Biopython code that builds the backbone (N, CA, C, O; Angstrom):
import numpy as np
from Bio.PDB.StructureBuilder import StructureBuilder

atoms = [
    (1, "UNK", "N", (0.853, -1.179, -0.030)),
    (1, "UNK", "CA", (-0.045, 0.069, -0.144)),
    (1, "UNK", "C", (1.083, 1.197, 0.014)),
    (1, "UNK", "O", (2.096, 1.192, 0.714)),
    (2, "UNK", "N", (0.558, 2.200, -0.897)),
    (2, "UNK", "CA", (1.329, 3.567, -0.924)),
    (2, "UNK", "C", (1.095, 4.294, 0.636)),
    (2, "UNK", "O", (0.102, 4.183, 1.355)),
    (3, "UNK", "N", (2.016, 4.862, 0.826)),
    (3, "UNK", "CA", (2.057, 5.697, 2.129)),
    (3, "UNK", "C", (0.880, 6.611, 2.030)),
    (3, "UNK", "O", (0.084, 6.702, 2.965)),
    (4, "UNK", "N", (0.731, 7.380, 0.776)),
    (4, "UNK", "CA", (-0.449, 8.234, 0.900)),
    (4, "UNK", "C", (-1.891, 7.496, 1.098)),
    (4, "UNK", "O", (-2.799, 8.127, 1.640)),
    (5, "UNK", "N", (-2.075, 6.291, 0.698)),
    (5, "UNK", "CA", (-3.178, 5.466, 0.922)),
    (5, "UNK", "C", (-3.331, 5.080, 2.418)),
    (5, "UNK", "O", (-4.425, 4.694, 2.829)),
    (6, "UNK", "N", (-2.388, 5.166, 3.137)),
    (6, "UNK", "CA", (-2.490, 4.649, 4.596)),
    (6, "UNK", "C", (-3.052, 5.877, 5.498)),
    (6, "UNK", "O", (-3.531, 5.618, 6.602)),
    (7, "UNK", "N", (-2.991, 7.245, 5.014)),
    (7, "UNK", "CA", (-3.434, 8.168, 5.905)),
    (7, "UNK", "C", (-2.327, 8.714, 6.722)),
    (7, "UNK", "O", (-1.196, 8.392, 6.358)),
    (8, "UNK", "N", (-2.424, 9.359, 7.594)),
    (8, "UNK", "CA", (-1.260, 9.709, 8.570)),
    (8, "UNK", "C", (-1.124, 8.915, 9.862)),
    (8, "UNK", "O", (-1.931, 9.052, 10.781)),
    (9, "UNK", "N", (-0.113, 8.102, 9.916)),
    (9, "UNK", "CA", (0.073, 7.014, 11.028)),
    (9, "UNK", "C", (1.088, 7.551, 11.936)),
    (9, "UNK", "O", (2.134, 8.007, 11.473)),
    (10, "UNK", "N", (0.847, 7.531, 13.252)),
    (10, "UNK", "CA", (1.826, 8.037, 14.240)),
    (10, "UNK", "C", (2.901, 7.172, 14.292)),
    (10, "UNK", "O", (2.753, 5.955, 14.403)),
    (11, "UNK", "N", (4.115, 7.792, 14.210)),
    (11, "UNK", "CA", (5.374, 7.010, 14.273)),
    (11, "UNK", "C", (5.565, 6.324, 15.727)),
    (11, "UNK", "O", (6.397, 5.442, 15.944)),
    (12, "UNK", "N", (4.780, 6.794, 16.579)),
    (12, "UNK", "CA", (5.107, 6.288, 18.155)),
    (12, "UNK", "C", (4.197, 5.164, 18.259)),
    (12, "UNK", "O", (4.651, 4.082, 18.633)),
    (13, "UNK", "N", (2.866, 5.295, 17.951)),
    (13, "UNK", "CA", (2.069, 4.159, 18.439)),
    (13, "UNK", "C", (1.470, 3.340, 17.304)),
    (13, "UNK", "O", (0.936, 2.252, 17.516)),
    (14, "UNK", "N", (1.578, 3.933, 15.990)),
    (14, "UNK", "CA", (1.270, 3.336, 14.789)),
    (14, "UNK", "C", (-0.292, 3.413, 14.360)),
    (14, "UNK", "O", (-0.747, 2.813, 13.386)),
    (15, "UNK", "N", (-1.003, 4.192, 15.181)),
    (15, "UNK", "CA", (-2.292, 4.324, 14.888)),
    (15, "UNK", "C", (-2.639, 5.463, 14.141)),
    (15, "UNK", "O", (-1.855, 6.398, 14.303)),
    (16, "UNK", "N", (-3.640, 5.687, 13.319)),
    (16, "UNK", "CA", (-4.137, 6.879, 12.517)),
    (16, "UNK", "C", (-4.119, 8.039, 13.506)),
    (16, "UNK", "O", (-4.493, 7.900, 14.670)),
    (17, "UNK", "N", (-3.615, 9.329, 12.940)),
    (17, "UNK", "CA", (-4.139, 10.636, 13.473)),
    (17, "UNK", "C", (-5.309, 11.031, 12.942)),
    (17, "UNK", "O", (-5.428, 11.355, 11.760)),
    (18, "UNK", "N", (-6.280, 11.028, 13.816)),
    (18, "UNK", "CA", (-7.515, 11.352, 12.961)),
    (18, "UNK", "C", (-7.820, 12.778, 12.604)),
    (18, "UNK", "O", (-8.653, 13.009, 11.727)),
    (19, "UNK", "N", (-7.293, 13.599, 13.133)),
    (19, "UNK", "CA", (-7.438, 14.990, 12.847)),
    (19, "UNK", "C", (-6.553, 15.787, 12.964)),
    (19, "UNK", "O", (-5.610, 15.508, 13.705)),
    (20, "UNK", "N", (-6.591, 17.025, 12.267)),
    (20, "UNK", "CA", (-5.425, 18.232, 12.360)),
    (20, "UNK", "C", (-5.187, 18.567, 13.852)),
    (20, "UNK", "O", (-4.057, 18.753, 14.302)),
    (21, "UNK", "N", (-6.411, 18.638, 14.654)),
    (21, "UNK", "CA", (-5.989, 19.221, 15.907)),
    (21, "UNK", "C", (-5.428, 18.123, 16.882)),
    (21, "UNK", "O", (-5.192, 18.390, 18.060)),
    (22, "UNK", "N", (-5.237, 16.948, 16.373)),
    (22, "UNK", "CA", (-4.363, 15.874, 17.186)),
    (22, "UNK", "C", (-3.107, 15.733, 16.634)),
    (22, "UNK", "O", (-2.412, 14.803, 17.044)),
    (23, "UNK", "N", (-2.642, 16.542, 15.707)),
    (23, "UNK", "CA", (-1.437, 16.305, 14.822)),
    (23, "UNK", "C", (-0.122, 17.210, 15.330)),
    (23, "UNK", "O", (-0.063, 18.439, 15.290)),
    (24, "UNK", "N", (0.630, 16.554, 15.682)),
    (24, "UNK", "CA", (1.970, 17.082, 16.181)),
    (24, "UNK", "C", (2.603, 17.737, 14.873)),
    (24, "UNK", "O", (3.015, 18.897, 14.890)),
    (25, "UNK", "N", (2.652, 17.013, 13.855)),
    (25, "UNK", "CA", (3.289, 17.370, 12.509)),
    (25, "UNK", "C", (2.734, 18.886, 12.215)),
    (25, "UNK", "O", (3.454, 19.883, 12.166)),
    (26, "UNK", "N", (1.191, 18.865, 12.012)),
    (26, "UNK", "CA", (0.620, 20.042, 11.563)),
    (26, "UNK", "C", (0.920, 21.207, 12.752)),
    (26, "UNK", "O", (1.048, 22.395, 12.455)),
    (27, "UNK", "N", (0.996, 20.813, 13.843)),
    (27, "UNK", "CA", (1.298, 21.973, 15.039)),
    (27, "UNK", "C", (2.696, 22.623, 14.860)),
    (27, "UNK", "O", (2.962, 23.810, 15.042)),
    (28, "UNK", "N", (3.624, 21.541, 14.432)),
    (28, "UNK", "CA", (4.829, 22.023, 14.378)),
    (28, "UNK", "C", (5.142, 22.884, 12.982)),
    (28, "UNK", "O", (6.063, 23.691, 12.853)),
    (29, "UNK", "N", (4.169, 22.525, 11.978)),
    (29, "UNK", "CA", (4.293, 23.454, 10.882)),
    (29, "UNK", "C", (3.514, 24.883, 11.029)),
    (29, "UNK", "O", (3.943, 25.921, 10.525)),
    (30, "UNK", "N", (2.354, 24.796, 11.760)),
    (30, "UNK", "CA", (1.778, 26.050, 12.081)),
    (30, "UNK", "C", (2.739, 27.101, 12.934)),
    (30, "UNK", "O", (2.701, 28.320, 12.764)),
    (31, "UNK", "N", (3.543, 26.476, 13.811)),
    (31, "UNK", "CA", (4.350, 27.391, 14.654)),
    (31, "UNK", "C", (5.757, 27.443, 13.983)),
    (31, "UNK", "O", (6.705, 27.734, 14.714)),
    (32, "UNK", "N", (5.989, 27.188, 12.648)),
    (32, "UNK", "CA", (7.023, 27.625, 11.820)),
    (32, "UNK", "C", (8.311, 26.801, 12.064)),
    (32, "UNK", "O", (9.441, 27.256, 11.888)),
    (33, "UNK", "N", (7.991, 25.348, 12.551)),
    (33, "UNK", "CA", (9.216, 24.389, 12.675)),
    (33, "UNK", "C", (9.464, 23.457, 11.842)),
    (33, "UNK", "O", (10.479, 22.761, 11.878)),
    (34, "UNK", "N", (8.326, 23.340, 10.805)),
    (34, "UNK", "CA", (8.357, 22.606, 9.659)),
    (34, "UNK", "C", (8.171, 23.309, 8.387)),
    (34, "UNK", "O", (7.243, 24.117, 8.413)),
    (35, "UNK", "N", (8.723, 23.227, 7.431)),
    (35, "UNK", "CA", (8.535, 23.995, 5.960)),
    (35, "UNK", "C", (7.331, 23.205, 5.328)),
    (35, "UNK", "O", (7.139, 21.999, 5.481)),
    (36, "UNK", "N", (6.640, 23.962, 4.683)),
    (36, "UNK", "CA", (5.646, 23.172, 3.699)),
    (36, "UNK", "C", (6.161, 22.280, 2.972)),
    (36, "UNK", "O", (5.536, 21.236, 2.784)),
    (37, "UNK", "N", (7.224, 22.453, 2.486)),
    (37, "UNK", "CA", (7.956, 21.676, 1.411)),
    (37, "UNK", "C", (8.339, 20.238, 2.104)),
    (37, "UNK", "O", (8.513, 19.235, 1.412)),
    (38, "UNK", "N", (8.444, 20.231, 3.397)),
    (38, "UNK", "CA", (8.700, 19.073, 4.237)),
    (38, "UNK", "C", (7.534, 18.292, 4.699)),
    (38, "UNK", "O", (7.766, 17.152, 5.103)),
    (39, "UNK", "N", (6.479, 18.667, 4.702)),
    (39, "UNK", "CA", (5.268, 18.190, 5.294)),
    (39, "UNK", "C", (5.246, 16.600, 4.945)),
    (39, "UNK", "O", (5.212, 15.734, 5.819)),
    (40, "UNK", "N", (5.266, 16.382, 3.789)),
    (40, "UNK", "CA", (5.224, 14.854, 3.262)),
    (40, "UNK", "C", (6.427, 14.044, 3.708)),
    (40, "UNK", "O", (6.275, 12.833, 3.541)),
    (41, "UNK", "N", (7.538, 14.402, 4.214)),
    (41, "UNK", "CA", (8.664, 13.786, 4.660)),
    (41, "UNK", "C", (8.832, 13.677, 6.071)),
    (41, "UNK", "O", (9.592, 12.845, 6.568)),
    (42, "UNK", "N", (8.060, 14.598, 6.830)),
    (42, "UNK", "CA", (8.457, 14.562, 8.345)),
    (42, "UNK", "C", (7.605, 13.663, 8.956)),
    (42, "UNK", "O", (6.515, 13.436, 8.431)),
    (43, "UNK", "N", (7.947, 13.082, 10.044)),
    (43, "UNK", "CA", (7.014, 11.969, 10.876)),
    (43, "UNK", "C", (5.835, 12.690, 11.463)),
    (43, "UNK", "O", (5.897, 13.856, 11.853)),
    (44, "UNK", "N", (4.705, 11.905, 11.509)),
    (44, "UNK", "CA", (3.585, 12.433, 12.151)),
    (44, "UNK", "C", (3.574, 11.745, 13.598)),
    (44, "UNK", "O", (4.118, 10.669, 13.845)),
    (45, "UNK", "N", (2.910, 12.492, 14.465)),
    (45, "UNK", "CA", (2.585, 11.730, 15.882)),
    (45, "UNK", "C", (1.363, 12.364, 16.344)),
    (45, "UNK", "O", (1.129, 13.539, 16.062)),
    (46, "UNK", "N", (0.533, 11.622, 17.071)),
    (46, "UNK", "CA", (-0.563, 12.289, 17.953)),
    (46, "UNK", "C", (0.150, 13.403, 18.969)),
    (46, "UNK", "O", (1.301, 13.182, 19.348)),
    (47, "UNK", "N", (-0.410, 14.360, 19.316)),
    (47, "UNK", "CA", (-0.066, 15.367, 20.352)),
    (47, "UNK", "C", (0.421, 14.433, 21.816)),
    (47, "UNK", "O", (1.445, 14.576, 22.484)),
    (48, "UNK", "N", (-0.544, 13.605, 21.981)),
    (48, "UNK", "CA", (-0.235, 12.768, 23.295)),
    (48, "UNK", "C", (0.902, 11.967, 23.101)),
    (48, "UNK", "O", (1.518, 11.538, 24.076)),
    (49, "UNK", "N", (1.256, 11.711, 21.921)),
    (49, "UNK", "CA", (2.708, 10.794, 21.789)),
    (49, "UNK", "C", (4.023, 11.677, 21.669)),
    (49, "UNK", "O", (5.146, 11.213, 21.475)),
    (50, "UNK", "N", (3.752, 12.839, 21.793)),
    (50, "UNK", "CA", (4.852, 13.693, 21.651)),
    (50, "UNK", "C", (4.729, 14.813, 22.844)),
    (50, "UNK", "O", (4.586, 16.006, 22.573)),
    (51, "UNK", "N", (4.797, 14.318, 24.199)),
    (51, "UNK", "CA", (4.464, 15.125, 25.203)),
    (51, "UNK", "C", (5.632, 16.200, 25.467)),
    (51, "UNK", "O", (5.331, 17.175, 26.156)),
    (52, "UNK", "N", (6.766, 16.108, 25.037)),
    (52, "UNK", "CA", (7.678, 17.291, 25.040)),
    (52, "UNK", "C", (7.293, 18.516, 24.492)),
    (52, "UNK", "O", (7.559, 19.570, 25.070)),
    (53, "UNK", "N", (6.614, 18.471, 23.292)),
    (53, "UNK", "CA", (5.857, 19.559, 22.752)),
    (53, "UNK", "C", (4.373, 19.928, 23.195)),
    (53, "UNK", "O", (3.914, 21.067, 23.273)),
    (54, "UNK", "N", (3.737, 18.768, 23.459)),
    (54, "UNK", "CA", (2.483, 19.152, 24.188)),
    (54, "UNK", "C", (2.239, 19.570, 25.401)),
    (54, "UNK", "O", (1.190, 20.102, 25.763)),
    (55, "UNK", "N", (3.348, 19.312, 26.180)),
    (55, "UNK", "CA", (3.303, 20.044, 27.526)),
    (55, "UNK", "C", (3.170, 21.521, 27.409)),
    (55, "UNK", "O", (2.719, 22.139, 28.374)),
    (56, "UNK", "N", (3.466, 22.058, 26.483)),
    (56, "UNK", "CA", (3.367, 23.687, 26.268)),
    (56, "UNK", "C", (2.116, 24.201, 25.957)),
    (56, "UNK", "O", (1.904, 25.411, 26.044)),
    (57, "UNK", "N", (1.087, 23.248, 25.529)),
    (57, "UNK", "CA", (-0.247, 23.708, 25.315)),
    (57, "UNK", "C", (-0.945, 24.006, 26.672)),
    (57, "UNK", "O", (-1.078, 23.125, 27.522)),
    (58, "UNK", "N", (-1.352, 25.183, 26.830)),
    (58, "UNK", "CA", (-1.955, 25.490, 28.023)),
    (58, "UNK", "C", (-3.357, 26.289, 27.562)),
    (58, "UNK", "O", (-3.459, 27.460, 27.197)),
    (59, "UNK", "N", (-4.270, 25.400, 27.681)),
    (59, "UNK", "CA", (-5.754, 25.710, 27.191)),
    (59, "UNK", "C", (-6.589, 25.013, 28.080)),
    (59, "UNK", "O", (-6.140, 23.964, 28.541)),
    (60, "UNK", "N", (-7.692, 25.375, 28.410)),
    (60, "UNK", "CA", (-8.761, 24.652, 29.153)),
    (60, "UNK", "C", (-9.384, 23.466, 28.398)),
    (60, "UNK", "O", (-9.961, 22.537, 28.963)),
    (61, "UNK", "N", (-9.206, 23.589, 26.993)),
    (61, "UNK", "CA", (-9.891, 22.574, 26.137)),
    (61, "UNK", "C", (-8.795, 21.506, 25.996)),
    (61, "UNK", "O", (-9.203, 20.484, 25.444)),
    (62, "UNK", "N", (-7.633, 21.496, 26.324)),
    (62, "UNK", "CA", (-6.361, 20.590, 26.127)),
    (62, "UNK", "C", (-5.997, 19.882, 27.402)),
    (62, "UNK", "O", (-5.528, 20.597, 28.287)),
    (63, "UNK", "N", (-6.121, 18.709, 27.623)),
    (63, "UNK", "CA", (-5.749, 18.165, 28.957)),
    (63, "UNK", "C", (-4.207, 18.568, 29.197)),
    (63, "UNK", "O", (-3.363, 18.565, 28.300)),
    (64, "UNK", "N", (-3.998, 18.868, 30.359)),
    (64, "UNK", "CA", (-2.542, 19.309, 30.569)),
    (64, "UNK", "C", (-1.595, 18.048, 30.511)),
    (64, "UNK", "O", (-2.065, 16.955, 30.827)),
    (65, "UNK", "N", (-0.371, 18.152, 30.147)),
    (65, "UNK", "CA", (0.431, 17.168, 29.860)),
    (65, "UNK", "C", (1.745, 17.527, 30.722)),
    (65, "UNK", "O", (2.321, 18.613, 30.674)),
    (66, "UNK", "N", (2.134, 16.379, 31.552)),
    (66, "UNK", "CA", (3.411, 16.686, 32.477)),
    (66, "UNK", "C", (4.444, 15.786, 31.908)),
    (66, "UNK", "O", (4.196, 14.600, 31.693)),
    (67, "UNK", "N", (5.787, 16.412, 31.618)),
    (67, "UNK", "CA", (6.920, 15.666, 31.406)),
    (67, "UNK", "C", (7.762, 15.493, 32.608)),
    (67, "UNK", "O", (7.974, 16.474, 33.320)),
    (68, "UNK", "N", (8.259, 14.342, 32.899)),
    (68, "UNK", "CA", (9.306, 14.137, 33.952)),
    (68, "UNK", "C", (10.677, 14.214, 33.339)),
    (68, "UNK", "O", (10.845, 13.866, 32.170)),
    (69, "UNK", "N", (11.669, 14.660, 34.089)),
    (69, "UNK", "CA", (13.114, 14.417, 33.630)),
    (69, "UNK", "C", (13.548, 15.701, 32.812)),
    (69, "UNK", "O", (12.867, 16.725, 32.750)),
    (70, "UNK", "N", (14.650, 15.532, 32.255)),
    (70, "UNK", "CA", (15.219, 16.568, 31.669)),
    (70, "UNK", "C", (14.700, 17.460, 30.640)),
    (70, "UNK", "O", (15.172, 18.567, 30.375)),
    (71, "UNK", "N", (13.470, 16.782, 29.946)),
    (71, "UNK", "CA", (12.799, 17.631, 28.736)),
    (71, "UNK", "C", (11.497, 18.301, 29.677)),
    (71, "UNK", "O", (10.612, 18.825, 29.000)),
    (72, "UNK", "N", (11.375, 18.316, 30.685)),
    (72, "UNK", "CA", (10.115, 18.855, 31.279)),
    (72, "UNK", "C", (10.372, 20.576, 31.367)),
    (72, "UNK", "O", (11.461, 21.111, 31.575)),
    (73, "UNK", "N", (9.339, 21.124, 31.196)),
    (73, "UNK", "CA", (9.298, 22.648, 30.954)),
    (73, "UNK", "C", (9.541, 23.141, 32.311)),
    (73, "UNK", "O", (9.789, 24.345, 32.383)),
    (74, "UNK", "N", (9.527, 22.532, 33.306)),
    (74, "UNK", "CA", (10.073, 23.052, 34.678)),
    (74, "UNK", "C", (11.393, 23.359, 34.722)),
    (74, "UNK", "O", (11.759, 24.095, 35.638)),
    (75, "UNK", "N", (12.239, 22.937, 33.892)),
    (75, "UNK", "CA", (13.656, 23.178, 33.831)),
    (75, "UNK", "C", (14.001, 24.443, 33.176)),
    (75, "UNK", "O", (15.120, 24.945, 33.289)),
    (76, "UNK", "N", (13.042, 24.968, 32.487)),
    (76, "UNK", "CA", (13.490, 26.104, 31.660)),
    (76, "UNK", "C", (13.218, 27.559, 32.619)),
    (76, "UNK", "O", (12.495, 27.536, 33.615)),
    (77, "UNK", "N", (13.789, 28.564, 32.229)),
    (77, "UNK", "CA", (13.722, 29.797, 33.003)),
    (77, "UNK", "C", (12.296, 30.261, 32.502)),
    (77, "UNK", "O", (11.798, 29.901, 31.435)),
    (78, "UNK", "N", (11.669, 31.166, 33.481)),
    (78, "UNK", "CA", (10.353, 31.595, 33.314)),
    (78, "UNK", "C", (10.058, 32.210, 31.959)),
    (78, "UNK", "O", (9.062, 31.872, 31.320)),
    (79, "UNK", "N", (10.853, 33.041, 31.556)),
    (79, "UNK", "CA", (10.469, 33.766, 30.340)),
    (79, "UNK", "C", (10.580, 32.937, 29.143)),
    (79, "UNK", "O", (9.868, 33.183, 28.169)),
    (80, "UNK", "N", (11.534, 31.838, 29.138)),
    (80, "UNK", "CA", (11.577, 31.023, 28.018)),
    (80, "UNK", "C", (10.308, 30.235, 27.879)),
    (80, "UNK", "O", (9.706, 30.125, 26.812)),
    (81, "UNK", "N", (9.897, 29.642, 29.121)),
    (81, "UNK", "CA", (8.658, 28.680, 29.435)),
    (81, "UNK", "C", (7.482, 29.559, 28.991)),
    (81, "UNK", "O", (6.552, 29.056, 28.361)),
    (82, "UNK", "N", (7.501, 30.685, 29.262)),
    (82, "UNK", "CA", (6.213, 31.680, 28.998)),
    (82, "UNK", "C", (6.110, 31.733, 27.379)),
    (82, "UNK", "O", (5.019, 31.553, 26.837)),
    (83, "UNK", "N", (7.069, 31.941, 26.765)),
    (83, "UNK", "CA", (7.237, 32.224, 25.190)),
    (83, "UNK", "C", (6.742, 30.924, 24.641)),
    (83, "UNK", "O", (5.743, 30.879, 23.924)),
    (84, "UNK", "N", (7.420, 29.890, 24.967)),
    (84, "UNK", "CA", (6.925, 28.500, 24.480)),
    (84, "UNK", "C", (5.608, 28.231, 24.621)),
    (84, "UNK", "O", (4.973, 27.684, 23.719)),
    (85, "UNK", "N", (5.139, 28.544, 25.623)),
    (85, "UNK", "CA", (3.580, 28.135, 26.125)),
    (85, "UNK", "C", (2.920, 28.945, 25.215)),
    (85, "UNK", "O", (2.060, 28.392, 24.530)),
    (86, "UNK", "N", (3.141, 30.228, 25.036)),
    (86, "UNK", "CA", (2.390, 31.281, 24.338)),
    (86, "UNK", "C", (2.371, 30.690, 22.863)),
    (86, "UNK", "O", (1.291, 30.504, 22.302)),
    (87, "UNK", "N", (3.610, 30.389, 22.225)),
    (87, "UNK", "CA", (3.591, 30.150, 20.837)),
    (87, "UNK", "C", (3.005, 28.729, 20.548)),
    (87, "UNK", "O", (2.334, 28.567, 19.529)),
    (88, "UNK", "N", (3.238, 27.681, 21.422)),
    (88, "UNK", "CA", (2.513, 26.524, 21.182)),
    (88, "UNK", "C", (1.089, 26.413, 21.296)),
    (88, "UNK", "O", (0.353, 25.753, 20.562)),
    (89, "UNK", "N", (0.748, 27.153, 22.334)),
    (89, "UNK", "CA", (-0.772, 27.164, 22.761)),
    (89, "UNK", "C", (-1.603, 27.766, 21.461)),
    (89, "UNK", "O", (-2.645, 27.271, 21.029)),
    (90, "UNK", "N", (-0.891, 29.009, 20.888)),
    (90, "UNK", "CA", (-1.451, 29.699, 19.928)),
    (90, "UNK", "C", (-1.585, 28.844, 18.737)),
    (90, "UNK", "O", (-2.621, 28.750, 18.079)),
    (91, "UNK", "N", (-0.468, 28.217, 18.491)),
    (91, "UNK", "CA", (-0.473, 27.123, 17.355)),
    (91, "UNK", "C", (-1.548, 26.087, 17.351)),
    (91, "UNK", "O", (-2.099, 25.706, 16.318)),
    (92, "UNK", "N", (-1.821, 25.652, 18.535)),
    (92, "UNK", "CA", (-2.892, 24.465, 18.778)),
    (92, "UNK", "C", (-4.255, 25.207, 18.544)),
    (92, "UNK", "O", (-5.182, 24.674, 17.934)),
    (93, "UNK", "N", (-4.310, 26.389, 19.033)),
    (93, "UNK", "CA", (-5.656, 27.037, 18.765)),
    (93, "UNK", "C", (-5.904, 27.455, 17.297)),
    (93, "UNK", "O", (-7.061, 27.586, 16.899)),
    (94, "UNK", "N", (-4.850, 27.668, 16.487)),
    (94, "UNK", "CA", (-4.949, 27.940, 15.101)),
    (94, "UNK", "C", (-5.291, 26.692, 14.363)),
    (94, "UNK", "O", (-5.975, 26.764, 13.342)),
    (95, "UNK", "N", (-4.848, 25.530, 14.828)),
    (95, "UNK", "CA", (-5.219, 24.138, 14.353)),
    (95, "UNK", "C", (-6.761, 23.954, 14.382)),
    (95, "UNK", "O", (-7.371, 23.390, 13.473)),
    (96, "UNK", "N", (-7.280, 24.413, 15.367)),
    (96, "UNK", "CA", (-8.571, 24.279, 15.649)),
    (96, "UNK", "C", (-9.546, 25.480, 14.769)),
    (96, "UNK", "O", (-10.759, 25.362, 14.599)),
    (97, "UNK", "N", (-8.905, 26.363, 14.388)),
    (97, "UNK", "CA", (-9.508, 27.378, 13.341)),
    (97, "UNK", "C", (-9.367, 27.190, 11.941)),
    (97, "UNK", "O", (-10.196, 27.712, 11.195)),
    (98, "UNK", "N", (-8.369, 26.472, 11.450)),
    (98, "UNK", "CA", (-8.091, 26.377, 9.980)),
    (98, "UNK", "C", (-9.354, 25.664, 9.399)),
    (98, "UNK", "O", (-10.045, 26.208, 8.538)),
    (99, "UNK", "N", (-9.603, 24.529, 9.861)),
    (99, "UNK", "CA", (-10.799, 23.887, 9.273)),
    (99, "UNK", "C", (-12.055, 24.834, 9.190)),
    (99, "UNK", "O", (-12.637, 24.953, 8.111)),
    (100, "UNK", "N", (-12.427, 25.422, 10.165)),
    (100, "UNK", "CA", (-13.593, 26.450, 10.290)),
    (100, "UNK", "C", (-13.439, 27.541, 9.570)),
    (100, "UNK", "O", (-14.444, 28.179, 9.257)),
    (101, "UNK", "N", (-12.252, 27.939, 9.197)),
    (101, "UNK", "CA", (-12.142, 29.069, 8.372)),
    (101, "UNK", "C", (-11.785, 28.698, 6.903)),
    (101, "UNK", "O", (-11.469, 29.602, 6.129)),
    (102, "UNK", "N", (-11.821, 27.433, 6.501)),
    (102, "UNK", "CA", (-11.632, 27.061, 5.076)),
    (102, "UNK", "C", (-10.254, 27.358, 4.456)),
    (102, "UNK", "O", (-10.154, 27.523, 3.241)),
    (103, "UNK", "N", (-9.202, 27.426, 5.271)),
    (103, "UNK", "CA", (-7.804, 27.789, 4.866)),
    (103, "UNK", "C", (-7.083, 26.648, 4.004)),
    (103, "UNK", "O", (-7.261, 25.447, 4.206)),
    (104, "UNK", "N", (-6.327, 27.128, 3.110)),
    (104, "UNK", "CA", (-5.563, 26.249, 2.375)),
    (104, "UNK", "C", (-4.274, 26.072, 3.247)),
    (104, "UNK", "O", (-3.991, 26.977, 4.032)),
    (105, "UNK", "N", (-3.431, 24.901, 3.155)),
    (105, "UNK", "CA", (-2.271, 24.545, 3.851)),
    (105, "UNK", "C", (-1.195, 25.710, 3.828)),
    (105, "UNK", "O", (-0.720, 26.061, 4.908)),
    (106, "UNK", "N", (-0.798, 26.308, 2.696)),
    (106, "UNK", "CA", (-0.110, 27.511, 2.883)),
    (106, "UNK", "C", (-0.529, 28.642, 3.875)),
    (106, "UNK", "O", (0.359, 29.377, 4.306)),
    (107, "UNK", "N", (-1.849, 28.834, 4.272)),
    (107, "UNK", "CA", (-2.347, 29.639, 4.950)),
    (107, "UNK", "C", (-2.462, 29.348, 6.359)),
    (107, "UNK", "O", (-2.910, 30.209, 7.117)),
    (108, "UNK", "N", (-2.100, 28.218, 6.780)),
    (108, "UNK", "CA", (-2.290, 27.444, 8.179)),
    (108, "UNK", "C", (-1.323, 28.474, 9.123)),
    (108, "UNK", "O", (-1.799, 29.105, 10.067)),
    (109, "UNK", "N", (-0.134, 28.536, 8.793)),
    (109, "UNK", "CA", (0.944, 29.036, 9.865)),
    (109, "UNK", "C", (0.256, 30.469, 10.437)),
    (109, "UNK", "O", (-0.438, 31.268, 9.808)),
    (110, "UNK", "N", (0.648, 30.514, 11.719)),
    (110, "UNK", "CA", (0.318, 31.582, 12.547)),
    (110, "UNK", "C", (0.831, 32.848, 11.676)),
    (110, "UNK", "O", (1.893, 32.852, 11.054)),
    (111, "UNK", "N", (-0.116, 33.952, 11.732)),
    (111, "UNK", "CA", (0.276, 35.259, 10.950)),
    (111, "UNK", "C", (1.471, 35.662, 11.682)),
    (111, "UNK", "O", (1.638, 35.393, 12.872)),
    (112, "UNK", "N", (2.197, 36.229, 11.056)),
    (112, "UNK", "CA", (3.441, 36.992, 11.711)),
    (112, "UNK", "C", (4.651, 36.123, 11.881)),
    (112, "UNK", "O", (5.640, 36.617, 12.423)),
    (113, "UNK", "N", (4.674, 34.912, 11.484)),
    (113, "UNK", "CA", (5.691, 33.919, 11.616)),
    (113, "UNK", "C", (6.540, 33.934, 10.138)),
    (113, "UNK", "O", (7.488, 33.168, 9.963)),
]
sb = StructureBuilder()
sb.init_structure("model")
sb.init_model(0)
sb.init_chain("A")
sb.init_seg("    ")
for serial, (resi, resn, name, xyz) in enumerate(atoms, 1):
    if name == "N":
        sb.init_residue(resn, " ", resi, " ")
    sb.init_atom(name, np.array(xyz, "f"), 0.0, 1.0, " ", f" {name:<3s}", serial, name[0])
structure = sb.get_structure()
């Protein structure tokens, strides 16, 4: 089966990523960490399968994620943690908007990035 026929499978758990608001790949794209040309080459993961990134989503509609060890956001200085939380949270909120707004993929990234 061709990769495009399989849909987006999580490289961690192997299950399908059902929607864009569950997508680590598209969150990274929206916040400027993946270029549009690399979307088809980068690995996909559920947000809950990438807790190092999802720990920075601070929104009542997203269950809080805690990371233990060296990659926990608690090891960051307050300003760096605040900036990362703001960016990643805005990115996740943007993912929730893109479908409703009917945007094309090049329009997904946060304005100003």
